[in-house]
C-alpha distance (Angstrom), angle and dihedral (degrees) to the residues before:
residue distance angle dihedral
M1 . . .
K2 3.81 . .
V3 3.78 125.0 .
Y4 3.79 116.8 -157.1
E5 3.79 116.3 -147.9
L6 3.79 125.3 -167.2
T7 3.79 120.6 -172.2
L8 3.78 108.6 -155.7
K9 3.79 120.2 -163.4
V10 3.81 111.6 -151.2
F11 3.80 139.9 -174.8
L12 3.80 118.6 -141.4
L13 3.79 114.8 -129.6
K14 3.81 91.1 -176.4
T15 3.79 134.6 20.9
I16 3.83 115.7 -94.8
G17 3.81 127.7 -160.8
S18 3.80 117.6 -132.7
T19 3.82 93.4 -111.8
E20 3.83 90.4 57.9
T21 3.81 101.6 44.6
L22 3.82 97.3 95.3
Q23 3.79 91.7 49.2
K24 3.80 92.7 49.8
I25 3.80 91.9 48.0
S26 3.82 89.0 48.5
E27 3.80 89.3 55.5
L28 3.81 90.5 54.0
I29 3.81 92.9 49.8
D30 3.81 93.1 43.2
K31 3.80 90.9 52.5
S32 3.79 90.6 52.3
L33 3.82 92.4 49.6
S34 3.80 91.0 47.5
R35 3.81 92.6 62.5
D36 3.82 92.7 72.2
K37 3.81 123.4 60.1
K38 3.80 94.6 -139.6
F39 3.78 95.1 46.4
L40 3.80 92.4 42.1
E41 3.80 87.6 59.1
F42 3.81 89.0 46.6
H43 3.81 89.6 51.3
T44 3.81 96.4 47.6
N45 3.81 96.9 43.4
S46 3.78 118.2 91.9
G47 3.78 119.2 -117.5
F48 3.78 138.5 70.3
K49 3.80 115.2 -32.7
N50 3.83 97.0 -165.2
Y51 3.78 95.9 -139.6
T52 3.75 134.9 92.1
F53 3.80 139.8 170.8
N54 3.77 142.1 -158.2
S55 3.78 130.3 -123.6
L56 3.78 127.6 -92.1
F57 3.79 115.8 -64.1
P58 2.96 148.6 -125.0
V59 3.80 86.4 54.4
E60 3.80 115.6 -118.8
K61 3.82 111.1 -134.9
S62 3.81 88.1 -153.4
K63 3.84 88.0 59.9
I64 3.81 87.9 -127.8
Y65 3.82 120.9 112.7
N66 3.75 106.0 -154.0
E67 3.78 132.6 -131.2
G68 3.79 111.4 -112.2
K69 3.81 96.1 28.0
I70 3.80 129.5 112.4
Y71 3.81 121.1 -125.6
S72 3.80 137.1 167.0
I73 3.81 134.3 -124.1
K74 3.80 127.6 -164.5
V75 3.81 116.2 -144.2
R76 3.80 118.6 -171.3
T77 3.79 134.0 -174.0
I78 3.80 140.0 165.1
D79 3.82 90.0 -144.7
E80 3.82 112.4 93.0
E81 3.82 93.9 -164.1
L82 3.80 91.3 52.9
A83 3.80 90.8 46.4
E84 3.81 90.5 53.8
Y85 3.80 90.7 48.7
F86 3.80 91.7 51.9
K87 3.80 90.4 45.7
K88 3.81 91.8 56.2
N89 3.80 101.5 34.5
L90 3.78 112.4 23.7
V91 3.79 92.2 64.3
N92 3.83 90.8 65.4
E93 3.80 96.2 47.2
Y94 3.80 130.8 111.3
T95 3.80 141.9 170.9
D96 3.79 133.2 -173.5
F97 3.81 87.8 -82.6
I98 3.82 107.8 31.3
K99 3.80 136.1 39.0
A100 3.80 119.1 -168.4
L101 3.82 115.4 -133.9
T102 3.81 113.2 173.7
I103 3.78 138.5 -8.2
E104 3.81 134.1 -148.8
Y105 3.80 121.3 -161.0
K106 3.78 131.8 -158.0
I107 3.79 140.8 156.0
I108 3.79 120.0 -123.2
K109 3.81 117.2 -149.6
P110 3.78 104.5 175.7
G111 3.77 120.0 -163.6
Y112 3.79 120.7 -153.5
I113 3.81 107.8 -11.0
D114 3.79 114.9 -145.8
R115 3.80 97.2 -177.2
I116 3.77 143.8 -11.7
Y117 3.79 123.5 -147.6
S118 3.77 129.2 -168.4
I119 3.79 120.8 -116.0
T120 3.80 93.3 -175.6
P121 3.83 124.3 37.5
V122 3.80 118.9 -77.1
V123 3.80 111.7 -129.4
I124 3.80 126.2 -154.0
K125 3.81 110.2 171.0
T126 3.79 130.9 -156.9
E127 3.80 130.1 -174.4
E128 3.80 87.2 -98.0
G129 3.82 94.0 48.7
Y130 3.81 124.4 -117.0
W131 3.80 113.3 45.9
K132 3.82 99.8 -127.1
G133 3.78 109.8 94.6
N134 3.80 89.8 19.5
L135 3.81 103.0 57.9
S136 3.78 132.0 35.5
L137 3.80 118.4 -123.1
D138 3.82 89.2 -106.2
E139 3.81 90.2 53.3
F140 3.81 90.7 48.0
E141 3.80 91.6 51.1
K142 3.81 89.9 47.5
R143 3.82 90.8 53.0
I144 3.81 90.9 52.0
K145 3.81 90.5 52.6
E146 3.81 95.3 42.6
N147 3.80 91.9 49.9
L148 3.81 92.4 55.2
I149 3.80 91.8 45.7
K150 3.81 91.3 51.8
K151 3.81 91.4 49.9
Y152 3.80 90.9 49.7
N153 3.81 94.9 46.0
K154 3.79 92.7 47.7
Y155 3.79 96.6 47.4
F156 3.81 96.9 42.8
N157 3.82 95.1 35.0
T158 3.78 92.7 -127.1
K159 3.78 140.5 110.1
L160 3.78 117.7 -121.1
D161 3.77 122.0 -147.8
E162 3.80 99.4 -111.5
D163 3.80 94.8 -155.1
F164 3.81 97.8 101.7
Q165 3.78 139.0 96.8
L166 3.80 113.6 -106.9
F167 3.78 100.2 -174.2
N168 3.79 138.8 8.1
M169 3.78 96.4 -150.2
I170 3.80 139.8 13.0
N171 3.80 122.9 -158.9
F172 3.79 127.9 -171.0
D173 3.80 107.5 -139.8
N174 3.82 95.8 -170.1
I175 3.81 127.6 71.7
K176 3.80 95.7 -150.7
P177 3.83 132.7 17.0
I178 3.81 116.3 -74.9
S179 3.80 114.8 -127.3
S180 3.81 125.3 -145.9
K181 3.79 128.1 175.0
Y182 3.79 119.6 -121.0
K183 3.81 122.6 167.7
S184 3.82 91.6 -19.9
V185 3.82 90.9 -52.7
N186 3.80 125.0 110.3
I187 3.81 108.9 -126.7
L188 3.81 115.2 -157.3
G189 3.80 121.8 -149.7
D190 3.79 144.4 154.5
K191 3.79 138.8 -122.4
L192 3.81 108.7 -123.8
T193 3.79 138.7 -173.4
L194 3.81 116.1 -158.5
T195 3.81 121.0 -166.8
I196 3.79 101.4 -147.3
A197 3.80 123.6 -134.1
E198 3.81 118.9 -119.4
N199 3.81 98.9 -120.4
K200 3.82 118.8 109.7
T201 3.81 95.9 -114.9
A202 3.80 92.3 53.2
Q203 3.80 90.4 48.0
D204 3.82 91.6 49.3
L205 3.81 91.6 50.6
A206 3.80 91.7 47.4
C207 3.80 88.3 54.5
L208 3.80 90.0 48.3
A209 3.80 88.8 51.9
L210 3.81 90.3 59.7
G211 3.79 90.0 61.4
A212 3.80 102.6 31.0
G213 3.81 104.1 27.1
I214 3.80 130.1 -127.6
G215 3.77 124.6 -87.1
E216 3.78 123.5 9.0
M217 3.82 133.8 -37.6
G218 3.80 94.1 34.0
S219 3.80 91.5 154.6
R220 3.81 87.5 57.2
G221 3.80 89.7 57.7
F222 3.79 98.7 -98.5
G223 3.80 121.4 134.9
F224 3.82 96.5 20.4
V225 3.81 106.7 164.8
N226 3.78 140.0 -166.4
Y227 3.78 124.3 -159.1
K228 3.79 145.1 -141.8
Q229 3.78 125.4 -147.4
L230 3.78 129.4 -155.0
């Protein structure tokens, strides 16, 4: 499996608070997708989008990303056609807050993945909102696994045997839930580190996670992960 990574350099036209960065980046990407009939339909349809992105970097300790400064964003996908579209079109995009400047493109082919760790919060939603208090830890872990399996099955038009171990250990890297704004709602998530099992299915899903994120709302920037190899 190939993961396509685009590093977009951007100029801020207005200051953005850290809780709003993912939403503002989403608006930039959505605007780019909306310029093409096929990708507009892709954007508006429900279902997995198979791309994700991180927040602005370098990280501002003040939690304020300042007007007039240049930052970078990493966008990843497992879909080559979508990657090519972003490569050609995202670089020319702008909103009231962000103007794209340049883009770099590379293909990631990870070998054995020891662990993946989230750069943006991982979101698992329930009818009552944030998962803690509504799901057990076992149920939360099951949702993480099921979400990746569904993404894999949908994209590759297959059905994985679900009797496998995805990870050997899960660590929560945050003390309290991390809040991000999305459509005037505060979304709560967690920073996770997953130590990945050695079996082929677990390794394939870990690779998928690099391009599609873990948890829900990956196309809104949630659950973006990096990885470490042995």
